[in-house]
C-alpha positions in Angstrom: -15.3 25.8 -18.9 -11.6 25.1 -18.3 -10.2 22.2 -20.4 -7.2 20.1 -19.9 -5.9 16.9 -21.6 -5.7 14.7 -18.5 -7.1 15.0 -15.0 -5.6 12.8 -12.3 -7.8 12.5 -9.2 -5.7 11.7 -6.1 -2.4 13.2 -4.9 -1.0 9.9 -3.4 2.0 8.2 -4.8 0.1 6.3 -7.5 -1.7 9.4 -8.8 1.5 11.5 -8.8 3.4 8.7 -10.6 0.7 8.5 -13.2 0.8 12.3 -13.9 4.6 12.1 -14.0 4.4 9.3 -16.5 1.9 11.2 -18.7 4.2 14.2 -18.8 7.2 12.1 -19.6 5.4 10.7 -22.7 3.7 13.9 -23.7 5.6 17.0 -22.4 3.2 19.4 -23.9 0.1 17.8 -22.4 -2.0 19.9 -20.0 -2.1 17.7 -16.9 -4.0 18.6 -13.7 -3.8 16.7 -10.4 -6.7 17.2 -7.9 -6.6 16.2 -4.3 -8.9 17.1 -1.4 -6.0 17.4 1.2 -3.7 20.4 1.8 -0.6 18.4 0.8 0.3 15.4 -1.3 0.8 11.9 0.0 -1.4 12.3 3.1 -3.0 8.9 3.4 -1.6 5.5 2.4 1.4 7.1 0.8 2.3 8.9 4.0 1.3 6.2 6.5 3.4 3.1 5.8 6.6 1.5 7.0 8.7 2.7 4.1 9.6 -0.7 2.7 10.8 -1.3 -0.8 9.5 -4.7 -1.4 11.3 -7.4 -3.3 8.2 -9.2 -4.7 8.8 -12.5 -3.0 5.3 -12.9 -1.8 3.5 -12.3 -5.1 2.4 -15.1 -7.5 4.2 -15.2 -10.8 2.1 -13.6 -13.5 0.2 -11.3 -11.2 0.2 -7.5 -11.7 2.0 -7.2 -8.3 4.9 -9.5 -9.3 5.3 -7.9 -12.8 5.1 -4.3 -11.7 7.4 -4.8 -8.7 10.0 -6.5 -10.9 9.9 -3.6 -13.4 9.6 -0.8 -10.9 12.1 -1.4 -8.2 15.1 -0.2 -10.2 13.3 2.9 -11.4 12.2 3.8 -7.8 15.8 3.3 -6.6 17.1 5.5 -9.4 14.5 8.1 -8.7 15.4 8.2 -5.0 19.1 8.6 -5.7 18.5 11.3 -8.3 16.4 13.3 -5.8 18.7 12.6 -2.8 16.0 10.7 -0.9 17.1 8.5 2.0 17.6 4.9 0.8 19.0 1.8 2.5 19.1 -2.0 1.9 19.2 -3.8 5.3 17.5 -6.9 3.8 14.7 -8.9 5.4 14.5 -12.3 7.1 11.2 -14.2 6.9 11.1 -16.3 10.0 9.4 -19.7 10.6 8.7 -19.9 14.4 7.3 -23.4 14.3 8.2 -26.5 12.3 4.8 -26.6 10.6 5.7 -23.3 9.0 8.7 -24.7 7.2 6.9 -26.0 4.1 5.5 -22.5 3.5 9.0 -21.0 4.1 10.4 -23.4 1.5 7.6 -22.3 -0.9 8.6 -18.7 -0.4 12.3 -19.6 -1.1 11.4 -21.3 -4.3 9.2 -18.3 -5.4 12.0 -15.9 -4.6 14.3 -17.9 -6.9 11.6 -17.9 -9.6 11.5 -14.1 -9.4 15.3 -13.9 -9.8 16.0 -12.8 -6.3 19.2 -13.5 -4.5 17.3 -15.2 -1.6 19.1 -17.6 0.8 17.5 -20.3 3.0 18.8 -20.0 6.5 19.0 -22.6 9.2 18.2 -21.7 12.8 21.9 -21.3 13.5 22.4 -19.1 10.4 19.4 -17.0 11.4 21.1 -16.4 14.8 24.2 -15.2 13.1 22.3 -12.8 10.9 19.9 -11.5 13.5 21.3 -12.6 16.9 18.1 -11.7 18.9 15.6 -13.3 16.5 14.6 -16.9 17.2 13.1 -19.4 14.7 13.5 -22.8 13.3 14.5 -21.4 9.9 14.3 -18.4 7.7 14.6 -17.0 4.2 16.9 -14.0 3.8 15.9 -11.4 1.1 18.8 -9.0 0.5 16.8 -7.0 -2.1 14.4 -5.6 0.5 15.1 -1.9 1.2 13.7 1.1 3.0 13.0 4.6 1.9 11.0 7.8 2.7 7.8 7.5 0.6 6.4 10.9 1.6 9.7 12.4 0.3 9.1 10.4 -3.0 5.6 12.0 -3.2 7.1 15.5 -2.7 9.7 14.9 -5.4 7.1 13.6 -7.8 5.0 16.7 -7.2 8.0 18.9 -8.0 8.7 16.9 -11.1 5.1 17.4 -12.3 5.1 21.2 -11.7 8.6 21.6 -13.2 7.3 19.8 -16.4 4.3 22.2 -16.7 1.7 20.1 -14.9 -0.5 21.6 -12.2 -1.5 20.3 -8.7 -4.5 21.8 -7.0 -4.9 20.9 -3.3 -8.0 21.3 -1.2 -10.2 20.2 -4.2 -12.7 17.5 -3.1 -13.9 15.8 -6.3 -17.7 15.5 -5.9 -18.6 14.4 -9.4 -17.1 12.7 -12.5 -19.4 12.6 -15.6 -18.4 11.2 -18.9 -19.8 12.6 -22.1 -19.2 11.6 -25.6 -16.1 13.8 -26.1 -14.9 14.7 -22.6 -15.0 13.9 -18.9 -16.6 16.6 -16.7 -15.0 16.9 -13.2 -16.5 18.9 -10.4 -14.1 19.7 -7.5 -15.0 22.4 -5.0 -15.5 25.5 -7.1 -13.7 24.1 -10.1 -15.5 22.5 -13.1 -13.0 21.0 -15.5 -13.4 19.3 -18.9 -10.8 16.7 -19.6 -10.0 14.5 -22.6 -9.0 11.7 -20.2 -9.3 11.0 -16.5 -7.4 8.7 -14.1 -8.9 8.2 -10.7 -6.4 7.1 -8.0 -8.8 7.8 -5.1 -7.6 5.1 -2.7 -10.0 4.9 0.2 -12.8 6.6 -1.8 -12.2 4.8 -5.2 -15.5 2.9 -5.1 -17.5 6.0 -4.1 -16.0 8.1 -6.9 -16.5 5.6 -9.7 -19.5 3.3 -9.1 -20.6 3.6 -12.7 -17.2 2.3 -13.8 -17.8 -1.0 -12.0 -19.7 -3.8 -13.7 -22.5 -5.3 -11.5 -21.1 -8.8 -11.8 -17.7 -7.9 -10.2 -18.4 -4.6 -8.4 -16.3 -4.1 -5.2 -16.6 -2.1 -2.1 -13.6 -0.5 -0.4 -13.2 -1.6 3.2 -10.9 0.4 5.4 -8.5 -1.6 7.5 -6.5 0.3 10.2 -3.0 -0.9 10.7 -1.7 0.0 14.2 2.0 0.4 14.9 4.3 0.8 17.8 7.9 2.1 17.8 10.5 0.3 19.9 12.3 2.2 22.6 15.9 3.0 21.6 17.4 0.2 23.8 15.0 -2.4 22.3 15.6 -1.1 18.8 19.1 -2.5 19.1 17.7 -6.0 19.1 16.8 -5.7 15.3 19.4 -5.2 12.6 17.1 -5.1 9.5 13.6 -6.2 8.7 12.1 -9.2 10.5 8.8 -10.8 9.2 6.9 -13.9 10.2 5.9 -16.5 7.6 2.6 -15.1 6.3 -0.7 -16.8 7.1 -2.2 -17.9 3.8 -5.7 -17.4 5.1 -5.3 -13.6 5.3 -3.9 -11.1 2.8 -1.9 -9.2 5.5 1.7 -10.1 6.4 1.3 -10.3 10.1 3.0 -8.2 12.8 6.7 -7.6 11.9 9.6 -5.4 12.7 11.0 -2.8 10.3 14.0 -0.6 10.8 13.2 2.9 9.5 15.4 4.8 7.1 15.6 7.7 9.5 16.3 5.5 12.5 14.3 3.5 15.0 12.3 0.3 14.5 8.6 0.1 13.8 6.5 -2.8 15.1 3.3 -3.8 13.5 0.9 -3.5 12.0 -2.1 -5.4 13.2 -5.3 -5.0 11.1 -8.7 -4.1 12.3 -11.7 -2.7 10.3 -11.7 1.1 10.7 -14.9 2.8 11.7 -14.6 5.4 9.0 -12.8 5.5 5.7 -10.0 7.6 7.2 -10.3 6.1 10.7 -6.8 6.4 12.0 -8.1 6.1 15.6 -10.9 4.2 17.3 -12.7 7.5 18.0 -12.8 8.3 14.3 -16.3 7.1 13.6 -18.5 7.7 10.6 -22.2 6.7 10.9 -22.5 6.5 7.2 -19.5 4.2 6.9 -20.8 2.0 9.7 -24.1 1.6 7.8 -22.2 0.6 4.7 -20.3 -2.0 6.7 -23.3 -3.4 8.5 -25.5 -3.7 5.4 -22.9 -4.9 2.9 -23.3 -8.6 2.1 -19.6 -9.0 1.3 -18.6 -7.6 4.7 -20.9 -10.0 6.5 -19.5 -13.0 4.5 -16.0 -11.8 5.3 -16.8 -11.5 9.0 -18.3 -15.0 9.1 -15.2 -16.4 7.4 -12.6 -14.6 9.4 -14.2 -13.9 12.8 -11.6 -15.7 14.8 -8.8 -13.9 13.1 -10.6 -10.6 13.4 -11.3 -11.1 17.1 -7.6 -11.8 17.7 -6.6 -8.6 15.8 -9.1 -6.6 17.9 -7.7 -8.1 21.1 -4.2 -7.2 20.1 -5.4 -3.7 19.3 -6.8 -3.3 22.8 -3.9 -5.0 24.6 -0.3 -3.9 24.4 0.7 -7.1 26.1 -1.0 -9.1 23.4 0.8 -7.1 20.8 4.1 -7.7 22.6 3.4 -11.4 22.7 3.0 -11.5 18.9 6.4 -9.8 18.6 8.0 -12.2 21.1 7.5 -15.0 18.6 10.2 -13.3 16.6 12.2 -11.5 19.3 11.6 -13.0 22.7 13.5 -10.1 24.5 10.9 -7.5 23.5 8.4 -6.7 26.3 5.3 -4.4 26.4 7.4 -1.8 28.2 9.5 -1.5 25.0 6.5 -0.4 22.9 5.7 3.3 22.2 2.4 4.0 20.4 3.0 5.3 16.9 0.9 6.7 14.0 -1.5 4.2 12.5 -2.2 3.7 8.8 -5.4 2.9 6.9 -5.4 0.5 4.0 -8.0 0.6 1.3 -8.9 -3.0 0.6 -11.3 -4.0 -2.2 -13.9 -6.5 -1.2 -16.2 -8.4 -3.6 -19.9 -9.1 -3.0 -19.1 -12.7 -2.1 -16.7 -11.7 0.7 -13.4 -12.2 -1.2 -10.6 -9.8 -0.5 -9.1 -8.7 -3.8 -5.4 -9.4 -3.6 -4.0 -7.8 -6.7 -4.1 -4.4 -8.4 -7.5 -3.9 -10.0 -8.8 -1.4 -12.5 -12.0 -0.4 -14.2 -11.9 1.3 -17.6 -14.4 3.2 -19.7 -13.9 5.0 -23.0 -12.2 8.0 -21.4 -11.4 6.9 -17.8 -9.3 4.5 -15.8 -10.2 3.9 -12.2 -7.7 2.3 -9.9 -10.0 0.5 -7.6 -7.5 -1.6 -5.7 -3.9 -0.6 -5.1 -2.7 -2.5 -2.0 0.9 -3.0 -0.9 3.3 -3.0 -2.8 1.7 0.0 -4.6 4.4 2.4 -3.2 7.3 0.1 -4.4 5.6 -0.4 -7.8 4.4 3.2 -8.1 6.5 4.4 -11.0 5.8 1.2 -13.0 2.1 1.4 -12.0 2.0 5.0 -13.2 3.6 4.1 -16.5 1.2 1.1 -17.0 -1.8 3.4 -16.4 -0.5 6.2 -18.6 0.2 3.8 -21.5 -3.3 2.3 -21.3 -4.9 5.8 -20.9 -3.0 7.3 -23.9 -3.4 4.2 -26.1 -7.1 5.0 -26.3 -6.6 8.6 -27.1 -8.8 9.7 -30.0 
């Protein structure tokens, strides 16, 4: 049986960053990355709006806040060293109604707590900064940037192989079994024994590692599809940088927003609807097994009862381009449905507890020889290098 020091399951940005971090610490280690796709960064790492987040939304003391604060500079340096496109247009978070101003002020205070150079803008100052955006106030976040995360994944893959690691694609991991002195991994025709294993399986993290979850706090991954449009070139001129609404505290998503891409153009979205398969990028992507999981899961039923109005609104916006345009018009009134061109959707792996609570922070499950990343929501791409270092340090600290 083939033996390696560390197996990393998952060729997304978190898995690649973890393998990279292990090799930085132990250059002689035998590190193997396994992924079922034919290239790296296929799913969440390759289907996002490319935003380098500032950390303004995240509660002080959370994994998200700490890892973004430590990781942004490393990510920026990595992009520059690898000649990956990188810009800092900044972001405005816009209050459209007076009753949103207290939440906006809370975000401003939190940004200052995080050491960000945030500025509170009046309606007139917002108009100077983004002439076509309307609101009663805003917070400007200059640290928010944009990059090409698929290019970051490719650069990480190159770093791994250049340092002696191996990436095997087209390897669907069907079994992970921990023995007293090794972890046995079955992936297609390969059977590998590893001293340590990290699972960064994203949309399949709960399926791969059910034994690593304690019954009291076990989670299920629910796949949420985020649907995007691109603005037509004439309408794209209405947006200078990134324009976000004040987030709704009832829901862990940021709401429909406008993001200028690092390679040009402006993305609009996403809305969020439950996907009908774990990799359900389109409505017609349906898995009967996944539907049975959704229908029978008590946490999903509790979530649906709690958020059915929000969910119905998201589904309506998914079916109606006019409704999607109306959501954007709260930010930029000049946008119409004629300005929206359908774009590729993304699917977010969201951990859900049995009592219907959406897990908002990074979450891990550990055994003697394994670490399973069971929830890595946004800003996982921004925090990827720090997250990889955090995982590598915990993994190697237990090395026997």
